[in-house]
C-alpha positions as CSV (number, residue, x, y, z in Angstrom):
1,M,-6.5,-15.0,2.2
2,Q,-3.2,-15.1,0.2
3,S,-1.6,-11.7,-0.5
4,E,-1.0,-10.6,-4.0
5,Y,2.0,-8.3,-4.4
6,L,1.8,-5.4,-6.9
7,T,4.1,-2.7,-8.0
8,V,3.0,0.9,-7.3
9,R,1.8,1.3,-10.9
10,Q,-0.2,-2.0,-10.9
11,L,-1.8,-1.1,-7.6
12,S,-2.7,2.4,-8.8
13,Q,-4.2,0.9,-12.0
14,K,-6.2,-1.6,-10.0
15,H,-7.4,1.0,-7.5
16,P,-7.6,4.3,-9.4
17,A,-8.6,6.2,-6.3
18,F,-5.0,6.0,-5.3
19,P,-2.7,7.7,-7.8
20,E,1.0,6.6,-8.0
21,G,2.2,9.8,-6.4
22,G,0.0,9.3,-3.4
23,L,1.2,5.7,-3.0
24,R,4.8,6.8,-3.3
25,W,4.2,9.4,-0.5
26,F,2.8,6.6,1.7
27,I,5.9,4.5,1.0
28,F,8.3,7.5,1.6
29,N,6.6,8.0,5.0
30,E,5.9,4.3,5.8
31,H,7.5,4.3,9.2
32,Q,5.5,7.4,10.4
33,N,2.1,6.3,9.0
34,G,2.2,2.5,9.6
35,F,2.3,1.7,5.8
36,A,5.5,-0.3,6.4
37,K,3.4,-3.4,7.0
38,C,2.2,-3.2,3.4
39,V,5.6,-2.8,1.7
40,R,8.0,-5.6,0.7
41,R,11.3,-4.9,-1.0
42,V,13.1,-7.3,-3.4
43,G,16.3,-5.7,-4.3
44,R,15.4,-2.3,-5.6
45,K,11.8,-3.3,-6.5
46,V,9.1,-2.1,-4.1
47,L,6.1,-4.3,-3.9
48,I,2.8,-3.7,-2.0
49,S,0.7,-6.4,-0.5
50,E,-2.8,-5.7,-1.7
51,V,-4.4,-7.4,1.3
52,D,-2.3,-5.5,3.8
53,F,-3.0,-2.3,1.8
54,L,-6.7,-2.7,2.0
55,E,-6.6,-3.5,5.7
56,W,-4.4,-0.4,6.2
57,I,-6.9,1.8,4.3
58,D,-9.7,0.5,6.6
59,S,-7.6,1.2,9.7
60,Q,-7.2,4.8,8.7
61,N,-10.9,5.5,9.3
62,G,-10.5,4.7,13.0
63,G,-12.3,1.4,12.5
64,Q,-15.5,3.1,11.4
65,K,-17.3,1.9,8.3
């Protein structure tokens, strides 16, 4: 599956369960919480891979569904 890159605002609007502030906290702590695999930087712009983000969310539940 090809990854779609979204800004923090776009991702928050597409997935309203995750407010912008919460996403920014994930980004700020990306190296401690494993969120770094979801983040791509182009200059000053921070983009989030939607596919990697959804996989990361699933992994936070210890693999349980």
